N, CA, C, O and CB atoms as a CASP TS submission, in Angstrom:
PFRMAT TS
TARGET T0000
AUTHOR 0000-0000-0000
METHOD Language model
MODEL 1
PARENT N/A
ATOM      1  N   UNK     1     118.831 132.078  98.908  1.00  0.00           N
ATOM      2  CA  UNK     1     119.321 131.100  99.856  1.00  0.00           C
ATOM      3  C   UNK     1     118.208 130.636 100.796  1.00  0.00           C
ATOM      4  O   UNK     1     118.111 129.453 101.120  1.00  0.00           O
ATOM      5  CB  UNK     1     120.480 131.678 100.652  1.00  0.00           C
ATOM      6  N   UNK     2     117.373 131.579 101.229  1.00  0.00           N
ATOM      7  CA  UNK     2     116.296 131.222 102.147  1.00  0.00           C
ATOM      8  C   UNK     2     115.300 130.304 101.464  1.00  0.00           C
ATOM      9  O   UNK     2     114.837 129.332 102.062  1.00  0.00           O
ATOM     10  CB  UNK     2     115.590 132.476 102.669  1.00  0.00           C
ATOM     11  N   UNK     3     114.968 130.604 100.216  1.00  0.00           N
ATOM     12  CA  UNK     3     114.025 129.774  99.475  1.00  0.00           C
ATOM     13  C   UNK     3     114.554 128.349  99.345  1.00  0.00           C
ATOM     14  O   UNK     3     113.799 127.391  99.508  1.00  0.00           O
ATOM     15  CB  UNK     3     113.755 130.372  98.085  1.00  0.00           C
ATOM     16  N   UNK     4     115.822 128.206  99.059  1.00  0.00           N
ATOM     17  CA  UNK     4     116.433 126.882  98.948  1.00  0.00           C
ATOM     18  C   UNK     4     116.408 126.131 100.268  1.00  0.00           C
ATOM     19  O   UNK     4     116.139 124.930 100.305  1.00  0.00           O
ATOM     20  CB  UNK     4     117.859 127.004  98.459  1.00  0.00           C
ATOM     21  N   UNK     5     116.692 126.848 101.352  1.00  0.00           N
ATOM     22  CA  UNK     5     116.685 126.233 102.677  1.00  0.00           C
ATOM     23  C   UNK     5     115.273 125.785 103.062  1.00  0.00           C
ATOM     24  O   UNK     5     115.094 124.722 103.656  1.00  0.00           O
ATOM     25  CB  UNK     5     117.236 127.214 103.724  1.00  0.00           C
ATOM     26  N   UNK     6     114.275 126.601 102.720  1.00  0.00           N
ATOM     27  CA  UNK     6     112.895 126.235 103.015  1.00  0.00           C
ATOM     28  C   UNK     6     112.453 125.012 102.219  1.00  0.00           C
ATOM     29  O   UNK     6     111.732 124.156 102.732  1.00  0.00           O
ATOM     30  CB  UNK     6     111.970 127.404 102.724  1.00  0.00           C
ATOM     31  N   UNK     7     112.888 124.935 100.962  1.00  0.00           N
ATOM     32  CA  UNK     7     112.551 123.764 100.144  1.00  0.00           C
ATOM     33  C   UNK     7     113.170 122.503 100.732  1.00  0.00           C
ATOM     34  O   UNK     7     112.520 121.458 100.775  1.00  0.00           O
ATOM     35  CB  UNK     7     113.028 123.960  98.693  1.00  0.00           C
ATOM     36  N   UNK     8     114.414 122.589 101.182  1.00  0.00           N
ATOM     37  CA  UNK     8     115.077 121.436 101.806  1.00  0.00           C
ATOM     38  C   UNK     8     114.333 121.011 103.075  1.00  0.00           C
ATOM     39  O   UNK     8     114.102 119.823 103.298  1.00  0.00           O
ATOM     40  CB  UNK     8     116.554 121.772 102.137  1.00  0.00           C
ATOM     41  N   UNK     9     113.962 121.989 103.902  1.00  0.00           N
ATOM     42  CA  UNK     9     113.245 121.685 105.129  1.00  0.00           C
ATOM     43  C   UNK     9     111.916 121.015 104.811  1.00  0.00           C
ATOM     44  O   UNK     9     111.538 120.033 105.450  1.00  0.00           O
ATOM     45  CB  UNK     9     113.021 122.958 105.955  1.00  0.00           C
ATOM     46  N   UNK    10     111.211 121.549 103.819  1.00  0.00           N
ATOM     47  CA  UNK    10     109.910 120.990 103.441  1.00  0.00           C
ATOM     48  C   UNK    10     110.054 119.538 102.993  1.00  0.00           C
ATOM     49  O   UNK    10     109.258 118.684 103.384  1.00  0.00           O
ATOM     50  CB  UNK    10     109.268 121.829 102.320  1.00  0.00           C
ATOM     51  N   UNK    11     111.057 119.259 102.185  1.00  0.00           N
ATOM     52  CA  UNK    11     111.263 117.891 101.716  1.00  0.00           C
ATOM     53  C   UNK    11     111.588 116.946 102.867  1.00  0.00           C
ATOM     54  O   UNK    11     111.169 115.788 102.864  1.00  0.00           O
ATOM     55  CB  UNK    11     112.380 117.851 100.680  1.00  0.00           C
ATOM     56  N   UNK    12     112.330 117.437 103.845  1.00  0.00           N
ATOM     57  CA  UNK    12     112.743 116.588 104.960  1.00  0.00           C
ATOM     58  C   UNK    12     111.645 116.400 106.007  1.00  0.00           C
ATOM     59  O   UNK    12     111.557 115.338 106.623  1.00  0.00           O
ATOM     60  CB  UNK    12     113.967 117.172 105.615  1.00  0.00           C
ATOM     61  N   UNK    13     110.805 117.424 106.215  1.00  0.00           N
ATOM     62  CA  UNK    13     109.875 117.381 107.339  1.00  0.00           C
ATOM     63  C   UNK    13     108.402 117.323 106.958  1.00  0.00           C
ATOM     64  O   UNK    13     107.608 116.755 107.708  1.00  0.00           O
ATOM     65  CB  UNK    13     110.097 118.559 108.188  1.00  0.00           C
ATOM     66  N   UNK    14     108.016 117.875 105.849  1.00  0.00           N
ATOM     67  CA  UNK    14     106.591 118.018 105.571  1.00  0.00           C
ATOM     68  C   UNK    14     106.110 117.164 104.404  1.00  0.00           C
ATOM     69  O   UNK    14     104.905 117.076 104.167  1.00  0.00           O
ATOM     70  CB  UNK    14     106.278 119.452 105.294  1.00  0.00           C
ATOM     71  N   UNK    15     107.002 116.549 103.689  1.00  0.00           N
ATOM     72  CA  UNK    15     106.584 115.767 102.540  1.00  0.00           C
ATOM     73  C   UNK    15     106.108 114.393 103.003  1.00  0.00           C
ATOM     74  O   UNK    15     106.728 113.774 103.867  1.00  0.00           O
ATOM     75  CB  UNK    15     107.735 115.634 101.519  1.00  0.00           C
ATOM     76  N   UNK    16     105.026 113.930 102.434  1.00  0.00           N
ATOM     77  CA  UNK    16     104.458 112.612 102.691  1.00  0.00           C
ATOM     78  C   UNK    16     104.068 112.415 104.154  1.00  0.00           C
ATOM     79  O   UNK    16     104.327 111.361 104.735  1.00  0.00           O
ATOM     80  CB  UNK    16     105.440 111.545 102.281  1.00  0.00           C
ATOM     81  N   UNK    17     103.456 113.417 104.735  1.00  0.00           N
ATOM     82  CA  UNK    17     103.019 113.319 106.127  1.00  0.00           C
ATOM     83  C   UNK    17     101.944 112.247 106.271  1.00  0.00           C
ATOM     84  O   UNK    17     101.945 111.492 107.243  1.00  0.00           O
ATOM     85  CB  UNK    17     102.492 114.678 106.629  1.00  0.00           C
ATOM     86  N   UNK    18     101.026 112.180 105.306  1.00  0.00           N
ATOM     87  CA  UNK    18      99.961 111.185 105.398  1.00  0.00           C
ATOM     88  C   UNK    18     100.522 109.767 105.362  1.00  0.00           C
ATOM     89  O   UNK    18     100.011 108.882 106.049  1.00  0.00           O
ATOM     90  CB  UNK    18      98.955 111.379 104.264  1.00  0.00           C
ATOM     91  N   UNK    19     101.555 109.546 104.579  1.00  0.00           N
ATOM     92  CA  UNK    19     102.200 108.235 104.547  1.00  0.00           C
ATOM     93  C   UNK    19     102.846 107.891 105.879  1.00  0.00           C
ATOM     94  O   UNK    19     102.785 106.749 106.335  1.00  0.00           O
ATOM     95  CB  UNK    19     103.241 108.189 103.444  1.00  0.00           C
ATOM     96  N   UNK    20     103.467 108.892 106.499  1.00  0.00           N
ATOM     97  CA  UNK    20     104.087 108.679 107.802  1.00  0.00           C
ATOM     98  C   UNK    20     103.024 108.374 108.860  1.00  0.00           C
ATOM     99  O   UNK    20     103.220 107.514 109.719  1.00  0.00           O
ATOM    100  CB  UNK    20     104.913 109.914 108.212  1.00  0.00           C
ATOM    101  N   UNK    21     101.892 109.092 108.786  1.00  0.00           N
ATOM    102  CA  UNK    21     100.803 108.863 109.734  1.00  0.00           C
ATOM    103  C   UNK    21     100.251 107.445 109.568  1.00  0.00           C
ATOM    104  O   UNK    21     100.021 106.749 110.557  1.00  0.00           O
ATOM    105  CB  UNK    21      99.678 109.909 109.536  1.00  0.00           C
ATOM    106  N   UNK    22     100.039 107.019 108.322  1.00  0.00           N
ATOM    107  CA  UNK    22      99.536 105.663 108.073  1.00  0.00           C
ATOM    108  C   UNK    22     100.502 104.609 108.603  1.00  0.00           C
ATOM    109  O   UNK    22     100.077 103.610 109.185  1.00  0.00           O
ATOM    110  CB  UNK    22      99.299 105.449 106.573  1.00  0.00           C
ATOM    111  N   UNK    23     101.789 104.827 108.403  1.00  0.00           N
ATOM    112  CA  UNK    23     102.798 103.894 108.899  1.00  0.00           C
ATOM    113  C   UNK    23     102.759 103.805 110.422  1.00  0.00           C
ATOM    114  O   UNK    23     102.847 102.715 110.987  1.00  0.00           O
ATOM    115  CB  UNK    23     104.194 104.320 108.430  1.00  0.00           C
ATOM    116  N   UNK    24     102.628 104.948 111.079  1.00  0.00           N
ATOM    117  CA  UNK    24     102.552 104.961 112.538  1.00  0.00           C
ATOM    118  C   UNK    24     101.271 104.304 113.034  1.00  0.00           C
ATOM    119  O   UNK    24     101.279 103.632 114.066  1.00  0.00           O
ATOM    120  CB  UNK    24     102.640 106.390 113.061  1.00  0.00           C
ATOM    121  N   UNK    25     100.162 104.494 112.302  1.00  0.00           N
ATOM    122  CA  UNK    25      98.902 103.856 112.687  1.00  0.00           C
ATOM    123  C   UNK    25      99.019 102.339 112.578  1.00  0.00           C
ATOM    124  O   UNK    25      98.488 101.613 113.419  1.00  0.00           O
ATOM    125  CB  UNK    25      97.741 104.369 111.807  1.00  0.00           C
ATOM    126  N   UNK    26      99.708 101.858 111.553  1.00  0.00           N
ATOM    127  CA  UNK    26      99.921 100.418 111.420  1.00  0.00           C
ATOM    128  C   UNK    26     100.772  99.891 112.566  1.00  0.00           C
ATOM    129  O   UNK    26     100.502  98.823 113.114  1.00  0.00           O
ATOM    130  CB  UNK    26     100.584 100.093 110.075  1.00  0.00           C
ATOM    131  N   UNK    27     101.800 100.649 112.922  1.00  0.00           N
ATOM    132  CA  UNK    27     102.673 100.261 114.033  1.00  0.00           C
ATOM    133  C   UNK    27     101.880 100.229 115.336  1.00  0.00           C
ATOM    134  O   UNK    27     102.058  99.324 116.152  1.00  0.00           O
ATOM    135  CB  UNK    27     103.871 101.234 114.156  1.00  0.00           C
ATOM    136  N   UNK    28     101.002 101.220 115.531  1.00  0.00           N
ATOM    137  CA  UNK    28     100.173 101.266 116.736  1.00  0.00           C
ATOM    138  C   UNK    28      99.206 100.089 116.762  1.00  0.00           C
ATOM    139  O   UNK    28      98.997  99.482 117.812  1.00  0.00           O
ATOM    140  CB  UNK    28      99.399 102.594 116.813  1.00  0.00           C
ATOM    141  N   UNK    29      98.616  99.765 115.617  1.00  0.00           N
ATOM    142  CA  UNK    29      97.692  98.637 115.545  1.00  0.00           C
ATOM    143  C   UNK    29      98.401  97.329 115.901  1.00  0.00           C
ATOM    144  O   UNK    29      97.837  96.483 116.595  1.00  0.00           O
ATOM    145  CB  UNK    29      97.072  98.543 114.140  1.00  0.00           C
ATOM    146  N   UNK    30      99.635  97.165 115.425  1.00  0.00           N
ATOM    147  CA  UNK    30     100.408  95.967 115.755  1.00  0.00           C
ATOM    148  C   UNK    30     100.649  95.872 117.265  1.00  0.00           C
ATOM    149  O   UNK    30     100.510  94.803 117.859  1.00  0.00           O
ATOM    150  CB  UNK    30     101.753  95.971 115.001  1.00  0.00           C
ATOM    151  N   UNK    31     101.009  96.994 117.869  1.00  0.00           N
ATOM    152  CA  UNK    31     101.242  96.998 119.316  1.00  0.00           C
ATOM    153  C   UNK    31      99.938  96.754 120.077  1.00  0.00           C
ATOM    154  O   UNK    31      99.937  96.055 121.090  1.00  0.00           O
ATOM    155  CB  UNK    31     101.871  98.335 119.758  1.00  0.00           C
ATOM    156  N   UNK    32      98.825  97.326 119.597  1.00  0.00           N
ATOM    157  CA  UNK    32      97.528  97.086 120.234  1.00  0.00           C
ATOM    158  C   UNK    32      97.148  95.611 120.160  1.00  0.00           C
ATOM    159  O   UNK    32      96.680  95.036 121.143  1.00  0.00           O
ATOM    160  CB  UNK    32      96.440  97.943 119.575  1.00  0.00           C
ATOM    161  N   UNK    33      97.349  95.001 118.993  1.00  0.00           N
ATOM    162  CA  UNK    33      97.043  93.574 118.842  1.00  0.00           C
ATOM    163  C   UNK    33      97.894  92.733 119.784  1.00  0.00           C
ATOM    164  O   UNK    33      97.401  91.797 120.414  1.00  0.00           O
ATOM    165  CB  UNK    33      97.268  93.125 117.388  1.00  0.00           C
ATOM    166  N   UNK    34      99.172  93.073 119.874  1.00  0.00           N
ATOM    167  CA  UNK    34     100.061  92.339 120.770  1.00  0.00           C
ATOM    168  C   UNK    34      99.628  92.528 122.219  1.00  0.00           C
ATOM    169  O   UNK    34      99.705  91.598 123.023  1.00  0.00           O
ATOM    170  CB  UNK    34     101.519  92.797 120.583  1.00  0.00           C
ATOM    171  N   UNK    35      99.173  93.733 122.550  1.00  0.00           N
ATOM    172  CA  UNK    35      98.696  94.010 123.904  1.00  0.00           C
ATOM    173  C   UNK    35      97.420  93.271 124.237  1.00  0.00           C
ATOM    174  O   UNK    35      97.176  92.945 125.399  1.00  0.00           O
ATOM    175  CB  UNK    35      98.479  95.482 124.082  1.00  0.00           C
ATOM    176  N   UNK    36      96.595  92.999 123.229  1.00  0.00           N
ATOM    177  CA  UNK    36      95.373  92.237 123.456  1.00  0.00           C
ATOM    178  C   UNK    36      95.682  90.764 123.715  1.00  0.00           C
ATOM    179  O   UNK    36      94.970  90.104 124.471  1.00  0.00           O
ATOM    180  CB  UNK    36      94.433  92.376 122.259  1.00  0.00           C
ATOM    181  N   UNK    37      96.733  90.252 123.094  1.00  0.00           N
ATOM    182  CA  UNK    37      97.107  88.849 123.255  1.00  0.00           C
ATOM    183  C   UNK    37      97.937  88.614 124.513  1.00  0.00           C
ATOM    184  O   UNK    37      97.679  87.670 125.260  1.00  0.00           O
ATOM    185  CB  UNK    37      97.879  88.375 122.038  1.00  0.00           C
ATOM    186  N   UNK    38      98.920  89.461 124.748  1.00  0.00           N
ATOM    187  CA  UNK    38      99.835  89.331 125.888  1.00  0.00           C
ATOM    188  C   UNK    38      99.986  90.690 126.565  1.00  0.00           C
ATOM    189  O   UNK    38      99.456  91.703 126.109  1.00  0.00           O
ATOM    190  CB  UNK    38     101.226  88.783 125.434  1.00  0.00           C
ATOM    191  N   UNK    39     100.719  90.671 127.652  1.00  0.00           N
ATOM    192  CA  UNK    39     101.062  91.937 128.297  1.00  0.00           C
ATOM    193  C   UNK    39     102.233  92.558 127.561  1.00  0.00           C
ATOM    194  O   UNK    39     103.153  91.864 127.127  1.00  0.00           O
ATOM    195  CB  UNK    39     101.401  91.734 129.800  1.00  0.00           C
ATOM    196  N   UNK    40     102.185  93.858 127.427  1.00  0.00           N
ATOM    197  CA  UNK    40     103.285  94.581 126.793  1.00  0.00           C
ATOM    198  C   UNK    40     104.376  94.858 127.822  1.00  0.00           C
ATOM    199  O   UNK    40     104.098  95.120 128.992  1.00  0.00           O
ATOM    200  CB  UNK    40     102.783  95.905 126.158  1.00  0.00           C
ATOM    201  N   UNK    41     105.606  94.795 127.364  1.00  0.00           N
ATOM    202  CA  UNK    41     106.724  95.131 128.239  1.00  0.00           C
ATOM    203  C   UNK    41     106.778  96.647 128.442  1.00  0.00           C
ATOM    204  O   UNK    41     106.073  97.396 127.766  1.00  0.00           O
ATOM    205  CB  UNK    41     108.065  94.606 127.649  1.00  0.00           C
ATOM    206  N   UNK    42     107.594  97.075 129.348  1.00  0.00           N
ATOM    207  CA  UNK    42     107.736  98.509 129.626  1.00  0.00           C
ATOM    208  C   UNK    42     108.230  99.249 128.383  1.00  0.00           C
ATOM    209  O   UNK    42     107.789 100.361 128.093  1.00  0.00           O
ATOM    210  CB  UNK    42     108.707  98.741 130.807  1.00  0.00           C
ATOM    211  N   UNK    43     109.155  98.615 127.653  1.00  0.00           N
ATOM    212  CA  UNK    43     109.668  99.252 126.431  1.00  0.00           C
ATOM    213  C   UNK    43     108.584  99.363 125.367  1.00  0.00           C
ATOM    214  O   UNK    43     108.504 100.364 124.657  1.00  0.00           O
ATOM    215  CB  UNK    43     110.862  98.463 125.876  1.00  0.00           C
ATOM    216  N   UNK    44     107.748  98.328 125.260  1.00  0.00           N
ATOM    217  CA  UNK    44     106.664  98.362 124.273  1.00  0.00           C
ATOM    218  C   UNK    44     105.611  99.396 124.646  1.00  0.00           C
ATOM    219  O   UNK    44     105.053 100.058 123.771  1.00  0.00           O
ATOM    220  CB  UNK    44     106.015  96.979 124.142  1.00  0.00           C
ATOM    221  N   UNK    45     105.334  99.540 125.942  1.00  0.00           N
ATOM    222  CA  UNK    45     104.404 100.585 126.380  1.00  0.00           C
ATOM    223  C   UNK    45     104.945 101.967 126.065  1.00  0.00           C
ATOM    224  O   UNK    45     104.206 102.849 125.626  1.00  0.00           O
ATOM    225  CB  UNK    45     104.127 100.463 127.878  1.00  0.00           C
ATOM    226  N   UNK    46     106.236 102.152 126.292  1.00  0.00           N
ATOM    227  CA  UNK    46     106.873 103.430 125.974  1.00  0.00           C
ATOM    228  C   UNK    46     106.815 103.686 124.468  1.00  0.00           C
ATOM    229  O   UNK    46     106.572 104.810 124.030  1.00  0.00           O
ATOM    230  CB  UNK    46     108.341 103.448 126.469  1.00  0.00           C
ATOM    231  N   UNK    47     107.040 102.636 123.687  1.00  0.00           N
ATOM    232  CA  UNK    47     106.962 102.775 122.225  1.00  0.00           C
ATOM    233  C   UNK    47     105.547 103.136 121.799  1.00  0.00           C
ATOM    234  O   UNK    47     105.359 103.977 120.920  1.00  0.00           O
ATOM    235  CB  UNK    47     107.410 101.472 121.526  1.00  0.00           C
ATOM    236  N   UNK    48     104.544 102.503 122.418  1.00  0.00           N
ATOM    237  CA  UNK    48     103.146 102.795 122.101  1.00  0.00           C
ATOM    238  C   UNK    48     102.817 104.252 122.421  1.00  0.00           C
ATOM    239  O   UNK    48     102.135 104.917 121.642  1.00  0.00           O
ATOM    240  CB  UNK    48     102.207 101.852 122.879  1.00  0.00           C
ATOM    241  N   UNK    49     103.289 104.742 123.543  1.00  0.00           N
ATOM    242  CA  UNK    49     103.065 106.155 123.898  1.00  0.00           C
ATOM    243  C   UNK    49     103.746 107.086 122.897  1.00  0.00           C
ATOM    244  O   UNK    49     103.174 108.097 122.489  1.00  0.00           O
ATOM    245  CB  UNK    49     103.588 106.444 125.324  1.00  0.00           C
ATOM    246  N   UNK    50     104.961 106.739 122.507  1.00  0.00           N
ATOM    247  CA  UNK    50     105.684 107.567 121.537  1.00  0.00           C
ATOM    248  C   UNK    50     105.015 107.581 120.180  1.00  0.00           C
ATOM    249  O   UNK    50     104.928 108.626 119.534  1.00  0.00           O
ATOM    250  CB  UNK    50     107.104 107.079 121.391  1.00  0.00           C
ATOM    251  N   UNK    51     104.536 106.412 119.740  1.00  0.00           N
ATOM    252  CA  UNK    51     103.850 106.331 118.446  1.00  0.00           C
ATOM    253  C   UNK    51     102.570 107.159 118.478  1.00  0.00           C
ATOM    254  O   UNK    51     102.272 107.887 117.531  1.00  0.00           O
ATOM    255  CB  UNK    51     103.529 104.860 118.085  1.00  0.00           C
ATOM    256  N   UNK    52     101.814 107.046 119.570  1.00  0.00           N
ATOM    257  CA  UNK    52     100.583 107.821 119.707  1.00  0.00           C
ATOM    258  C   UNK    52     100.880 109.319 119.689  1.00  0.00           C
ATOM    259  O   UNK    52     100.171 110.091 119.043  1.00  0.00           O
ATOM    260  CB  UNK    52      99.850 107.441 121.002  1.00  0.00           C
ATOM    261  N   UNK    53     101.915 109.720 120.393  1.00  0.00           N
ATOM    262  CA  UNK    53     102.310 111.131 120.408  1.00  0.00           C
ATOM    263  C   UNK    53     102.715 111.595 119.009  1.00  0.00           C
ATOM    264  O   UNK    53     102.342 112.688 118.583  1.00  0.00           O
ATOM    265  CB  UNK    53     103.471 111.356 121.399  1.00  0.00           C
ATOM    266  N   UNK    54     103.468 110.773 118.304  1.00  0.00           N
ATOM    267  CA  UNK    54     103.903 111.128 116.948  1.00  0.00           C
ATOM    268  C   UNK    54     102.711 111.256 115.997  1.00  0.00           C
ATOM    269  O   UNK    54     102.692 112.146 115.147  1.00  0.00           O
ATOM    270  CB  UNK    54     104.889 110.077 116.414  1.00  0.00           C
ATOM    271  N   UNK    55     101.722 110.375 116.136  1.00  0.00           N
ATOM    272  CA  UNK    55     100.517 110.453 115.298  1.00  0.00           C
ATOM    273  C   UNK    55      99.811 111.783 115.527  1.00  0.00           C
ATOM    274  O   UNK    55      99.423 112.463 114.577  1.00  0.00           O
ATOM    275  CB  UNK    55      99.554 109.273 115.600  1.00  0.00           C
ATOM    276  N   UNK    56      99.649 112.147 116.799  1.00  0.00           N
ATOM    277  CA  UNK    56      98.976 113.411 117.112  1.00  0.00           C
ATOM    278  C   UNK    56      99.775 114.610 116.600  1.00  0.00           C
ATOM    279  O   UNK    56      99.203 115.561 116.069  1.00  0.00           O
ATOM    280  CB  UNK    56      98.758 113.536 118.626  1.00  0.00           C
ATOM    281  N   UNK    57     101.081 114.562 116.759  1.00  0.00           N
ATOM    282  CA  UNK    57     101.923 115.672 116.302  1.00  0.00           C
ATOM    283  C   UNK    57     101.861 115.827 114.787  1.00  0.00           C
ATOM    284  O   UNK    57     101.696 116.936 114.279  1.00  0.00           O
ATOM    285  CB  UNK    57     103.374 115.458 116.744  1.00  0.00           C
ATOM    286  N   UNK    58     101.992 114.720 114.070  1.00  0.00           N
ATOM    287  CA  UNK    58     101.952 114.793 112.608  1.00  0.00           C
ATOM    288  C   UNK    58     100.565 115.192 112.102  1.00  0.00           C
ATOM    289  O   UNK    58     100.448 115.892 111.096  1.00  0.00           O
ATOM    290  CB  UNK    58     102.361 113.449 112.002  1.00  0.00           C
ATOM    291  N   UNK    59      99.521 114.751 112.792  1.00  0.00           N
ATOM    292  CA  UNK    59      98.170 115.156 112.411  1.00  0.00           C
ATOM    293  C   UNK    59      97.992 116.660 112.579  1.00  0.00           C
ATOM    294  O   UNK    59      97.366 117.318 111.747  1.00  0.00           O
ATOM    295  CB  UNK    59      97.125 114.402 113.246  1.00  0.00           C
ATOM    296  N   UNK    60      98.544 117.191 113.655  1.00  0.00           N
ATOM    297  CA  UNK    60      98.477 118.636 113.885  1.00  0.00           C
ATOM    298  C   UNK    60      99.235 119.398 112.795  1.00  0.00           C
ATOM    299  O   UNK    60      98.749 120.410 112.290  1.00  0.00           O
ATOM    300  CB  UNK    60      99.049 118.986 115.274  1.00  0.00           C
ATOM    301  N   UNK    61     100.413 118.916 112.437  1.00  0.00           N
ATOM    302  CA  UNK    61     101.203 119.547 111.373  1.00  0.00           C
ATOM    303  C   UNK    61     100.443 119.478 110.050  1.00  0.00           C
ATOM    304  O   UNK    61     100.397 120.459 109.307  1.00  0.00           O
ATOM    305  CB  UNK    61     102.591 118.862 111.236  1.00  0.00           C
ATOM    306  N   UNK    62      99.849 118.325 109.757  1.00  0.00           N
ATOM    307  CA  UNK    62      99.098 118.162 108.519  1.00  0.00           C
ATOM    308  C   UNK    62      97.906 119.119 108.474  1.00  0.00           C
ATOM    309  O   UNK    62      97.647 119.742 107.444  1.00  0.00           O
ATOM    310  CB  UNK    62      98.620 116.711 108.372  1.00  0.00           C
ATOM    311  N   UNK    63      97.184 119.236 109.585  1.00  0.00           N
ATOM    312  CA  UNK    63      96.051 120.172 109.634  1.00  0.00           C
ATOM    313  C   UNK    63      96.515 121.608 109.440  1.00  0.00           C
ATOM    314  O   UNK    63      95.838 122.398 108.782  1.00  0.00           O
ATOM    315  CB  UNK    63      95.303 120.042 110.967  1.00  0.00           C
ATOM    316  N   UNK    64      97.646 121.943 109.999  1.00  0.00           N
ATOM    317  CA  UNK    64      98.183 123.291 109.833  1.00  0.00           C
ATOM    318  C   UNK    64      98.537 123.561 108.367  1.00  0.00           C
ATOM    319  O   UNK    64      98.255 124.639 107.845  1.00  0.00           O
ATOM    320  CB  UNK    64      99.421 123.487 110.724  1.00  0.00           C
ATOM    321  N   UNK    65      99.150 122.584 107.713  1.00  0.00           N
ATOM    322  CA  UNK    65      99.510 122.742 106.296  1.00  0.00           C
ATOM    323  C   UNK    65      98.258 122.887 105.446  1.00  0.00           C
ATOM    324  O   UNK    65      98.208 123.730 104.550  1.00  0.00           O
ATOM    325  CB  UNK    65     100.350 121.543 105.806  1.00  0.00           C
ATOM    326  N   UNK    66      97.248 122.071 105.719  1.00  0.00           N
ATOM    327  CA  UNK    66      95.999 122.157 104.959  1.00  0.00           C
ATOM    328  C   UNK    66      95.348 123.524 105.156  1.00  0.00           C
ATOM    329  O   UNK    66      94.857 124.122 104.199  1.00  0.00           O
ATOM    330  CB  UNK    66      95.025 121.034 105.383  1.00  0.00           C
ATOM    331  N   UNK    67      95.344 124.017 106.389  1.00  0.00           N
ATOM    332  CA  UNK    67      94.748 125.325 106.651  1.00  0.00           C
ATOM    333  C   UNK    67      95.519 126.407 105.902  1.00  0.00           C
ATOM    334  O   UNK    67      94.905 127.294 105.309  1.00  0.00           O
ATOM    335  CB  UNK    67      94.729 125.625 108.168  1.00  0.00           C
ATOM    336  N   UNK    68      96.855 126.354 105.917  1.00  0.00           N
ATOM    337  CA  UNK    68      97.656 127.352 105.232  1.00  0.00           C
ATOM    338  C   UNK    68      97.420 127.296 103.715  1.00  0.00           C
ATOM    339  O   UNK    68      97.368 128.334 103.056  1.00  0.00           O
ATOM    340  CB  UNK    68      99.143 127.148 105.552  1.00  0.00           C
ATOM    341  N   UNK    69      97.278 126.098 103.173  1.00  0.00           N
ATOM    342  CA  UNK    69      97.020 125.973 101.742  1.00  0.00           C
ATOM    343  C   UNK    69      95.650 126.528 101.391  1.00  0.00           C
ATOM    344  O   UNK    69      95.470 127.116 100.325  1.00  0.00           O
ATOM    345  CB  UNK    69      97.125 124.512 101.301  1.00  0.00           C
ATOM    346  N   UNK    70      94.671 126.342 102.292  1.00  0.00           N
ATOM    347  CA  UNK    70      93.341 126.883 102.011  1.00  0.00           C
ATOM    348  C   UNK    70      93.370 128.408 102.004  1.00  0.00           C
ATOM    349  O   UNK    70      92.628 129.033 101.246  1.00  0.00           O
ATOM    350  CB  UNK    70      92.323 126.376 103.047  1.00  0.00           C
ATOM    351  N   UNK    71      94.212 129.013 102.831  1.00  0.00           N
ATOM    352  CA  UNK    71      94.330 130.475 102.845  1.00  0.00           C
ATOM    353  C   UNK    71      94.977 130.973 101.558  1.00  0.00           C
ATOM    354  O   UNK    71      94.675 132.074 101.100  1.00  0.00           O
ATOM    355  CB  UNK    71      95.148 130.942 104.066  1.00  0.00           C
ATOM    356  N   UNK    72      95.866 130.172 100.971  1.00  0.00           N
ATOM    357  CA  UNK    72      96.499 130.571  99.718  1.00  0.00           C
ATOM    358  C   UNK    72      95.498 130.591  98.562  1.00  0.00           C
ATOM    359  O   UNK    72      95.562 131.441  97.674  1.00  0.00           O
ATOM    360  CB  UNK    72      97.654 129.628  99.390  1.00  0.00           C
ATOM    361  N   UNK    73      94.581 129.640  98.599  1.00  0.00           N
ATOM    362  CA  UNK    73      93.603 129.553  97.504  1.00  0.00           C
ATOM    363  C   UNK    73      92.463 130.506  97.747  1.00  0.00           C
ATOM    364  O   UNK    73      91.538 130.581  96.939  1.00  0.00           O
ATOM    365  CB  UNK    73      93.069 128.121  97.351  1.00  0.00           C
TER
END
């Protein structure tokens, strides 16, 4: 049961992290471009902060997974 639960968690949270990071980077770039042209609203600034935080969090998770995989090999 535990193995099955871990597989489900992995599929939901850890699969395709690099794709999620790339998507967030594109979203951040769009907000940065908009900020260069006009002023960002308070909601857009909050979104930019959240996207940046998510990028850092997912990068940390990805680095942790890579380190754990290197220990396995």
